[in-house]
KOLVEXNU-551597 format. One record per residue: residue in one letter; z, y, x of N, C-alpha, C, O, CB in turn. Coordinates in steps of 0.2 Angstrom, whole numbers, plus 2048, in hexadecimal, padded with zeros to 3 digits. Last residue first. Glycine has a CB too. Layout:
residues N
AZYXZYXZYXZYXZYX...
END
This chain:
residues 257
Q7EA84C82A7E38498297DD84B8307D88498307E084B821A7FA84C8257F384E82B7EF84A8297F08458257F484C834T7FF84581A7FB84B8187F984E81E7F685381C7FE84F815A7FD8368128008388197FD83F8197F783F8187FE833820R80582E8057FF83180780383580D80983880C7FB835801A80B81D7FF80E8228028048278057FF82480681581F80AL8058107F780C8137F680E81B7F881281E7F481180F7FAT7F68127F07F98127F58008157F28018197EE7F58157F9L7E880E7E87EF8117E77F280D7EE7F28077F07F280E7DFV7D48107E37DA8107E97E38127E77E48187E57D78177F0S7C88067DE7CD80C7DC7D380C7E07D68077E17D080D7D6V7B98037DB7BE8037DF7C38067DF7C280B7E37BC8027E3E7AB7FA7D17B08017D27B67FD7D77B87F77D67B38057CAR7A47ED7D17A27F47CF7A57FA7CF7A37FF7CC7A17F37CAA7A17E57E07A67E77DC7A57EC7D87A67F27DC7AB7E77E0G7997E17E87957E07E279C7E27DE79C7E17D87907D67E2A7997DF7F47997DA7F47987D97EC7967D47E979E7D87F7E7997EE7F67937EA7FA7937E27F778E7DF7F97947E9802K7A87F17F379E7F47EF7997EE7F07967EB7EC7997FD7F4L7AD7EB7FD7AD7E77F87A77EB7F17A47E97ED7B77E77F6V7A97F08087A97EB8087AA7E68017A77E17FF7AE7EB80DR7AF7FE8037A77FE8067A67F78067A07F78057A680180DA7BC7FC8037BB8007FC7B17FC7FD7AE7F87F97BC80C7FEC7BE7FB8107C07F680B7BD7F78057BB7F28017C67F580BE7BD8098137BA8018177B97FB8137B47F88127BF7FF81DN7C680F80E7BF81080B7BB80C8107B480C80F7BE81880CV7D28098147D180A80A7C98098097C68068067D6814806T7D080F8207D180881F7D18068187CF8008167D8806822A7CF81C81F7C981A8237CA8118217C680D8217CA81D82EG7D78278197D38218167D181E8187D081A8147CE821813T7E082D8237DA82F81F7D882A81C7D48298217D4832821T7ED82681B7EE82C81F7E682E81F7E483181A7F382B828F7F781E80D7EF8208107F08288137F382D8117E8822809V7FE80E80F8008168117F78198127F3817816805817819D7FE80180980480480A80580D808808811805806802812D7F18017FC7F57FE8057FA8018017FC8047FC7F380280FC7E67F67F07EB7F87F47EE7FA7FA7F07F57FD7ED7F77F3L7DA7F87E57D97F77EE7E17FA7ED7E28007EB7D27FC7F3L7D27F47D57D97F77D97DA7F57E07DC7F07E07DF7F67D7I7C37F17D07C77ED7D47CE7F47D67CC7F97D97C17E87DCN7B97EA7C57BB7F07C67C27EF7CA7C77EE7C67BB7F37C1K7AD7DE7CA7B47E07C67B57E77C97B27EA7CE7BB7DB7C9G79F7DB7CC7A17DF7C67A57E17C47A67E47BF79F7DE7C2R7A77CE7D77A07D27D37A17D47CD7A37D07C97997CD7D3V7B17CA7DC7B17CF7DB7AB7D27D97AB7D87D87B47D17DFK7AE7BC7DE7B47BF7DA7B57C67D97B97C87D67BB7BD7DED7A27BB7E67A27B97DD7A87BA7DA7A87B97D37A07B27DCP7A77BC7F17A17C07EF7A37C07E77A57C57E37987BD7F2R7AF7B87FB7B07B57F67AA7BB7F17AD7BE7ED7B87B37F4E7B47C08077B27B88077B07B58017AE7AF8027B87B380AV7B17CD80D7B17CB8067AE7C38057A97C18047AD7D0802T7B87D681B7B27D08197B37CF8117B87D28107B27C981DF7B87E28287BC7DD8217B67DA81F7B07DB8217C07E2819A7B97E98317BD7E48337C07DF82E7C47DB82E7C37E8836G7AB7F08347AB7EB8347B17E48327B17DE8327A97EC838K7B67FF8387B17FD8367AF7F58397B17F383E7AC803837I7C380383E7C27FF8387BC7FC8387BC7F68397C2804832N7BF80B84A7C280484A7C28008457C17FA8467C880484BK7B78158437B48118487B880A8487B58048487B381584FR7C281C83C7BB8178387B781483B7B480F8397B481C835R7C98208467CA81A8407C581783D7C481283A7D081C83BE7C382A84E7C582484F7C481D84B7C181884C7CB824850H7C18348427BB8308437BD8298487B98248467B7835847H7CF8378427CB83383C7C682F83D7C582A83A7C7837839K7D882F8517D683584B7D18318477CF82C8477D283D84EL7E68258517DE8268527DD82A84F7E082B8497D9822851N7F281E8547F28268557EB8298577E982D85C7F882685CT7F28158487F881C8467F482084B7F282584980181B848Q7EA80A8467E68108437EC8168467EB81C8477E4810838P7ED7FC8527EE80184C7EB80684B7E98088517F280384CE7DB7F28547E37F78577E57FB8517E27FC84C7E17FE85DT7D47E584C7D37EB84D7DB7EE8507E17EC84E7D07EF845W7CF7D58487D47D984C7D37E084C7CC7E084C7D57D7854R7C57D283C7C57D48407CB7D78437CD7DC8407C07D6840H7C67CE82F7C37C88347C37C98397C27C583D7BD7C5834R7CE7CE8227CF7D38277CD7CE82C7D27CA82E7D77D8828V7C87CB8127CB7C98167C87CD81D7C27CF81E7CB7C3816L7CA7C97FF7C77CF8057CB7CC80D7D17CA80C7CB7D9803T7CD7BD7FA7C67BF7FA7C57C48007C17C48057C47C37F3T7DB7BD7F97D87B87FE7D17BB8027CF7BC8077D77B07F9F7E47C27F17E67C57F77E17C07FB7E27BF8017EF7C57FAD7E37CB7E17DE7C47E67E07C87EC7E07CE7EC7D37C37E7I7EA7C97D27EE7CC7DA7E97C87DD7E97C27DB7F77C97DDK7EC7C77C47E87C97C87E77CC7CE7E37D17D07E67CC7C5E7F87C17C37F27BC7C47EC7C17C67E77BF7C97F07B87BDE7FF7CB7C08007C77C77FC7C47C97FA7C47CF8057C27C8K8037D07B47FF7D27B67FB7CE7BE7F67CF7C18027D97B6E8107CD7B180B7CB7AB8057CE7AD8007CF7A980D7CE7A4E8187CD7BC8197C87BB8117C87B680D7C37B78217C57B9G8137DB7C68177DA7C18157D27BF8107D17C18177E07BBA80B7E77CD8077E37CB80C7DF7C380A7DF7BD8067DF7D2W8147EC7D58117F07D180F7EC7CB8107ED7C580B7F37D3E8197E17DD81E7E47D88197E77D381A7E67CD8237EA7DBR80E7DC7E38107D87DE8177DB7D88187DA7D38127D07E2L80B7E77E98087E57E580A7E27E18087E47DB8067E37E7L8177E87F48167EB7F08127EB7EA8147EF7E68157EF7F2L8127D87FB8187DA7F78177DF7F38177DD7ED81D7DB7F9L8057DF8018037D97FC80A7D87F780A7D87F18017D0801T8097E88088057EA8028067E57FC8077E67F67FD7EA803Q8107DF8128147E480F8107E68088137E78038167EA813N80D7CE8178097D681480D7DC81080D7DB80A8027D580FF8187C88228147C781E80F7D081C80F7D581F8197C5819G8197C683081A7BF82B81A7C382481E7C08208227B982CR8147CC83B8187CE83581B7CA8328207CC8318167D0831Q80C7C18428117C58468177C984181D7C984380D7CB84BR8047BC8378087B883B80D7BC83F8127B983E8037B4840L7FD7C98367FF7C78308057C083380A7C082F7F77C482BR7F67CB8407FC7CF83F7FF7CD8398047D08367FB7D683FK7ED7BF8417F27C18477F87C68437FE7C58447ED7C584DV7E67C28357EB7BD8357F07BC83D7F57B983D7E67B6833H7E77D48307E37CE8347E87C78357EE7C88377E17D283BL7E97D781E7EB7D98267E77D38297E67CE8257F57DA828P7E27DE8107E57DA8147E67DA81B7E37DF81E7E27D5814V7E77E98037E27E980B7E57E380E7EB7E380F7E47F0811P7E87E17F57EA7E37FB7E67E38017E37DE8037F07E07FCV7DF7E27E57DD7DE7EB7E27E27F17E07E87F27D47DF7ECF7DD7DD7D67E37DF7D87E27DD7DF7E47D87E17E87DD7D5L7D27DE7C77D67DA7CE7D97DF7D17D77E57D17D27D67D4D7CE7E47BD7CE7DE7BC7CF7DB7C27CE7D57C37C87DD7B9F7D67F47B47D37F17BB7D47E87BB7D97E57B87D97F47C3Q7DE7F87AC7D57FA7AC7D57F87B17D47FC7B57D18017ACD7EC7F77AE7E67F47A87DE7F47A77DA7F17A47E77F87A2L7F18017B47EF7FB7B77EA7F57B37E77F17B57F47F77B8N7EF8107B47F080B7AF7EE8047B27E88037B27EA80D7A8F7F381A7C37EF8167BE7F28137B97F88127BA7EA8127C1P8028207C87FA8237C77F48217C57EF8267C47F88247CBG80981F7B78028227BC80581E7C580981A7C680382E7BBD81281B7AF80C81C7AE8058207B08008227AE80D81D7A9E81C8157B681A8117B18148137AE81080F7AB81E80F7ABS81D81C7C681F81B7C181A8167BB8148147BD8208227BFK8208157D581B8177D181E8177CB8218127CA8158147D2L82F8117DC82C8177DC82481A7D78238207D782B8167E3G82D8037DC82F8057D782F80E7D782F8107D28378027D6A8298017E98227FE7E38248027DE8208057DA8227F57E0L8358027F082F8067F182B8087EB82980E7E882B8037F7T83F7FA7E98408017E88398037E98358057E48458057EER8377EF7EC8397EE7E48387F57E48337F77E18407EB7E0A8357ED7FC82F7EC7F88327F07F082E7F47EE82D7E27F8Y8427EB80483F7F280183A7F17FD8397F67FA83E7F7806I8407DF8068447E08008437E57FF8457E77F98497DE7FFI83D7DD8128387DC80C83C7DE8058397DD7FF8357D480DK83F7E58208417E581B8407E38168417E78128427E9819K8387E382F8397DD82883C7DD82583F7D78238397D8829G8357EE83583D7ED83483D7E58318427E18328417F282DF8297F283282B7EE8398317EC83A8327E783E82A7F183FK8287F38258247EF8268267EC82C8257E682E81E7F2825F8357FA8218327F481D82E7F181F82E7EB81D82F7F5819R83580382883B7FC8298397F68268397F08278437FE826H82A80C82682C80982C82F80482D82D80083182E80B830I83180F81782980A818829807820829801821821811817A83B81881983A81181683480A81983380581B83981280EE83582282283A81C82683A81782183981182384281E827L82C82781782B82381F83082082182F81A822829828824I83582980E83082380E82D82381382A81E81482B822808P83F83381384182D81183A82781183A82281484482E808G83083C81D83783C81B83B83481A83B82F81E837840813D82183981782783B81982A83B81982C83881482883E819Y81483780E81683381481B83681781A83681D810832819F81683A7FD81583C80381983780781E834805817845803T81382D7F28168337F28158357FA8138307FC81E8337F0I8088277E980E8297E681382F7E98158347E68138237E7A7F382A7EC7FB8287EE80282B7EA8028317E77FC82B7F6R7E58257E67EC82A7E47F08267E87F18207E87F082A7DBA7D38287E67D88247E87DF8287E67DF82E7E47D88227F1K7C48227DD7C88257DD7D08227E37D281C7E37C98267D6A7B981A7E17B881E7DC7BF8237DD7BD8297DC7B881A7D5F7B48167F47B78177ED7B681B7E87B38207E97BD8177EDH7AD81C7FC7AA8177FB7AD8147F47AA8127EF7AC812801Y7AC82F7FF7B18277FF7AD8227FB7AA8247F77B88287FBP7A283B8057A58388017A68318057A482E80B7A08387F9K7A38468107A08418117A583C80B7AB83A80C7A083F81AS7A485580C7A085181179F84C80F79984B80C7A1850817L7B08558017AA8597FE7A485680479F8538017AB8637FFC7B884E8047B48497FF7AE84D7FC7A984B7F87BA8467F8T7BC85580D7BA84E80E7B784D80B7B184A80D7BD84980FH7C18618067BA86180B7B885880C7B285780B7BC865814C7C485C7F67C685F7FE7C085F8007BA85D7FD7CC85A803L7BF8617E37BD85B7EA7C085E7F07BF8647F17B385B7ECH7CD8697DB7C78667DC7C68617E47CA8607E87C286C7DCE7D786D7CE7D88687D27CF8687D47CB8677D07DB8617CCP7DF87C7CD7DA8787C97DA8737CF7DE8747D47D287C7C7Q7F18817D17E88827D27E587D7CE7E98797CB7E68807DAG7FD87F7D17FA8837CC7F48857CA7F18887C57FC8887CDK8008807E180387E7DC7FF8817D67FF8877D680987F7DDA7FA87D7F27FA8837ED7FA8807E57F587E7E27F28877EEA7F88727FA7FE8767FA7FF8797F48058797F27FE87B7FDF7EF8637F37EF86A7F57F586E7F77F886D7F27ED86D7F0P7EE8507F67F28587F37F085B7F87EF8597FE7FB85A7F3R7E08457F47E384C7F97E78507F67E58547F27DD8527FCG7DA83B7ED7E083F7EC7E28457EF7E68497EC7E483B7ECC7CD83A7EF7D08377F17D88387F07DD8357F37CC8397F7V7C78417E17C783C7E37CA8387E67CB8337E47C383C7E4P7CF84E7DD7CE8477D67CA8427D97C983E7D57C984A7CEC7DC8517E77D58537E57D384A7E17D48447E17D08557EDI7EA85D7DC7E58567E17DE8567E27DB85A7DF7E684F7DFP7F68667D87F18647DA7ED8607DE7EE8607E47F08677D9S7FE8577D27F885D7D07FC8647D38018677D27F585D7C6H80A84E7DB8098527D68028567D88018597DE80F8557D3I8138427E780D8467E580B8487DD8098437DA8098437E7F8248467E98208427E58198467E681984C7E58228417DDK82F8467F582B8497F48248437F082183E7F282984D7FCI8418427F583A83E7F78358447F28378457EC83A8347F3G84D8477F084984A7F48438467F88428477FE84D84E7F8G85283D7E88508437E484C8467E98478497E78578487E0M8588357F18538347EB84F8397EA8498397EB8558327E5C86083C7F385D83B7F88588377F58538377F88618397FEK86B83A7E786A8417EC8648417EE8618467ED86F8417F2P86C82B7E686982F7E08658377E485F8387E58708317D9C8668227F586C8237F08688297EB86282B7EC8748277F5F85B8177F985E81E7FA86281E7F386181C7ED8578257FBL85880A7F685680D7FE85B8127FE86081280384F8117FEV85C7F97F185C8027EF85C8057F68608047FA8638057EAE85D7ED7F18577ED7F28577F47EF8537F67EB8527E77EEP86C7EB7F28687E97F98627ED7F88607F17FD8657E07FAR8797EE7ED8717EF7EA86D7EF7F186C7F47F48707F87E7G8857EC7EF8837E87EB87A7EB7E88777E97E38897E97E5P8897FF7F388B7F77F58867F37EF8847F67EB8957F67F2L8828087FD8808087F68827FF7F487E7FB7F487680B7F6P88D81680688980F80288680F7FE8868137FA88D80A800V87F82480E88682380888581A80687F81880488682B7FES87682781687B82181888281F81388781C81387F824821C86C83081687383281587882C81687E82E81887383480EL86082881586182E81886883081886983181E85C833815L86381C81185F81D81686182281A86282382085981D814C87381680B86A81B80A86981D81186C82081686B824804S87780480F87880A80D87280E80C86D80B80C87C80E810S87D7F480A8767FA80B87980180B87D8028078707FB803P8867E580F8847EB80A8817F080E8827F181488A7EE806F87F7D88118827DA8158817E281087C7E380E87E7D981DF8797CE8078807CE80A8827D280D8887D280C8817CA80EL86B7CF80786E7CE8008747CF8028777D37FD86D7C77FCQ8677CE8148677D481186B7D580A86E7DA8088607D580FG8677BF81586C7C781A86C7CD8158707D08128667CC824I85B7BE80F8627BA80C8677BE81086C7C080D8627B080FA8527C38168537C78118587C380D85A7C580884D7C980DS8547BD8248547C38248567C681A85C7C881884C7C6827L84F7B081E8557B08218587B882085C7BA81C8547AD82AL8417B181B8477B081684F7B18178537B18138477A8814L83C7B682883F7B98218427B981D8467BD81B83C7B981ER8407A982F8427B18308427B482B8477B782A83D7B5834I8367A182783F7A182A8417A58288437A78238417A1832G82A7A882A82C7A88238327A68258367AC8258287A381DA82A7A68398297AC83482B7AC82F82E7B182D8247AD834L82879783A82F79A83B82F7A38398347A6837832798844G81E79582B82079383182779683382C79782F81B794836P81479982281A79E82381B79C82A81A7A082E82179D81FE80579981E80979582380D79982880D79B82D806792827R7FF79F8148017988118047968198057908197FA79380DH8067AF8128007AA8148037A48138097A38117FE7AB81DS80E7B880B8097B980A8027B580D7FC7B680D8087BF80AC81D7B08078197B380C8147B38088147AF8038177B0813Q8287B77FC8247B47FB8207B68038207BC8058227B57F4W8317C17FA8337BE7FD82F7BB7FE82F7BB8058367BC7FCV8307C57EC82E7C97EF8317C67F78337CB7FA8307D07EBR8377BC7E38307BE7E382D7C07EA8287BE7ED82E7C47DEF8457C27E28427BB7E583B7BC7E783A7BC7ED8437B47E0M8477CA7D88487CD7DD8447C77E38417C87E88517CF7DE
END
């Protein structure tokens, strides 16, 4: 459990101390279900009671075979969505585990902005062992990086914590969180339209060591896929640096695009 508390930068300072104290506090204060407040004694990393856990909406077929956008009509064959038909992404395939609403939205917000880093294990555990990707097929796991200013404000990269849980100890050596760098500060994407997101994120990332990604099959990870602008820009610079193929895994997917 303590592995998720590791800071994702080399100068934790006061932020790292605050995170450690917060995590210790989370161990000793009783937790309760985020939705119905049913006590969950002794299990601070568990976010939902069994009943509310059953209400989480997982993403299933039919979806766009490229970007993974879910379609409302069940039982229909999969097909490319209008975005992938009109303006193809730079990544080969993107998949998300759940919809970004209800309990997942609340949990991710508390995880990121409330510094509830102990949530990483439960949130990452929503990914089944057999999907949506076989992690053995990838040479490198890369989290979407934060700008150093935001990293110092938050104290951790939430995607790196999720990725460490997904990789496990046996695949942790495949994680590379230093090669892809967010060298330009960008305003939060939350309230921006699709074309504004693309413009805002353009040129924000760079690959510091192209030799680390050249010829590699890369799994790029993020917490939420909204329009895909951020992961698409990351995939673009990774491909330009010589990556053979980039696929995307996110915890959640927003439906409004």
